[in-house]
C-alpha positions as CSV (number, residue, x, y, z in Angstrom):
1,Q,0.0,0.0,0.0
2,A,2.8,2.4,0.9
3,Q,4.4,1.8,-2.5
4,I,1.2,2.8,-4.3
5,V,1.0,6.0,-2.3
6,L,4.7,6.8,-3.0
7,L,4.1,6.1,-6.7
8,V,1.2,8.5,-6.9
9,I,3.2,11.2,-5.1
10,L,6.1,10.7,-7.5
11,L,3.8,10.8,-10.6
12,L,2.1,13.9,-9.3
13,A,5.5,15.6,-8.8
14,I,6.7,14.7,-12.3
15,A,3.4,15.9,-13.8
16,N,3.6,19.1,-11.8
17,F,7.1,19.7,-13.1
18,L,6.1,19.1,-16.8
19,I,2.9,21.1,-16.6
20,G,4.8,23.9,-15.0
21,T,7.2,24.1,-17.9
22,F,4.3,25.1,-20.2
23,I,3.2,28.0,-18.0
24,P,4.4,31.3,-19.6
25,P,7.2,32.8,-17.7
26,T,6.7,36.0,-15.6
27,E,9.3,38.7,-15.3
28,E,10.4,37.2,-12.0
29,K,11.0,33.8,-13.6
30,K,12.8,35.4,-16.5
31,S,15.2,37.1,-14.0
32,R,15.9,33.6,-12.6
33,G,16.7,32.2,-16.1
34,Y,13.4,30.5,-17.0
35,F,12.1,31.5,-20.5
36,G,9.8,28.7,-21.5
37,Y,10.5,26.3,-24.4
38,Q,12.9,27.8,-26.9
39,A,15.0,25.9,-29.4
40,K,17.9,28.5,-29.0
41,I,18.1,27.7,-25.3
42,F,18.0,24.0,-26.0
43,S,21.0,24.2,-28.4
44,E,23.0,26.3,-25.9
45,N,22.4,23.7,-23.2
46,M,23.2,20.6,-25.3
47,G,27.0,20.6,-24.5
48,P,28.6,20.0,-21.1
49,D,29.3,23.1,-19.1
50,F,30.6,21.9,-15.8
51,Q,31.1,24.7,-13.3
52,N,32.6,25.2,-9.8
53,G,34.9,22.2,-10.1
54,E,32.2,19.7,-11.2
55,T,33.3,16.9,-13.5
56,F,31.6,14.1,-15.4
57,F,32.2,11.7,-12.5
58,S,30.9,14.0,-9.8
59,V,27.7,14.5,-11.7
60,F,27.5,10.8,-12.4
61,A,27.9,10.1,-8.7
62,I,24.6,11.9,-8.2
63,F,22.8,10.3,-11.1
64,F,23.9,6.6,-10.5
65,P,22.1,6.0,-7.2
66,A,18.9,7.4,-8.8
67,A,19.1,4.8,-11.6
68,T,19.9,1.8,-9.4
69,G,16.6,1.9,-7.5
70,I,14.9,0.2,-10.4
71,L,16.3,-3.1,-9.3
72,A,14.4,-3.0,-6.0
73,G,11.6,-5.0,-7.5
74,A,13.8,-8.1,-7.3
75,N,13.4,-8.0,-3.5
76,I,9.7,-9.0,-3.8
77,S,10.3,-11.9,-6.1
78,G,8.6,-14.2,-3.5
79,D,5.3,-12.5,-4.2
80,L,5.3,-13.2,-7.9
81,A,3.6,-16.1,-9.6
82,D,6.4,-16.6,-12.2
83,P,9.5,-14.7,-10.9
84,Q,11.7,-16.2,-13.7
85,A,9.6,-14.4,-16.4
86,A,8.4,-11.4,-14.4
87,I,11.8,-10.1,-13.0
88,P,13.6,-9.7,-16.4
89,R,10.4,-8.2,-17.9
90,G,9.9,-5.9,-15.0
91,T,13.5,-4.9,-14.9
92,M,13.6,-4.0,-18.6
93,L,10.3,-2.0,-18.3
94,A,11.7,-0.2,-15.2
95,I,14.9,0.7,-17.1
96,L,12.9,1.9,-20.1
97,I,10.4,4.0,-18.1
98,T,13.1,5.5,-16.0
99,T,15.2,6.4,-19.0
100,I,12.3,8.0,-20.8
101,T,11.3,9.9,-17.7
102,Y,14.9,11.2,-17.0
103,L,15.4,12.2,-20.6
104,G,12.1,14.0,-20.7
105,V,12.8,15.9,-17.5
106,A,16.4,16.7,-18.7
107,M,15.1,17.9,-22.1
108,S,12.3,20.0,-20.6
109,T,14.8,21.7,-18.3
110,G,17.4,22.1,-21.1
111,E,14.9,23.6,-23.4
112,S,13.4,26.2,-21.0
113,R,16.1,27.3,-18.6
114,L,19.3,29.3,-19.0
115,W,22.0,28.5,-16.5
116,N,24.1,31.6,-16.7
């Protein structure tokens, strides 16, 4: 039951973020670097621009734990009728859904926000 509640909260948070990116920016938001969806901003944000001593590996260290949680489903294999078929299928679906979600959030942010 708790997993369903957490899933709903997570889905609402992602939906809130994505819906918020379509709201036209106010002057206050523009002063903070948010300009709405613009192809020019997206092209500027496509390349790496590590700042304040950040490197690929320091950023990866933040991302990696977020991607490893998809394997948590293997812990409930005893509850499955056919774990041998369900675990690989569930793992692949989890990887696919997580990748699509992360890419969507990253692209939405990269297309609507200037960092400097």
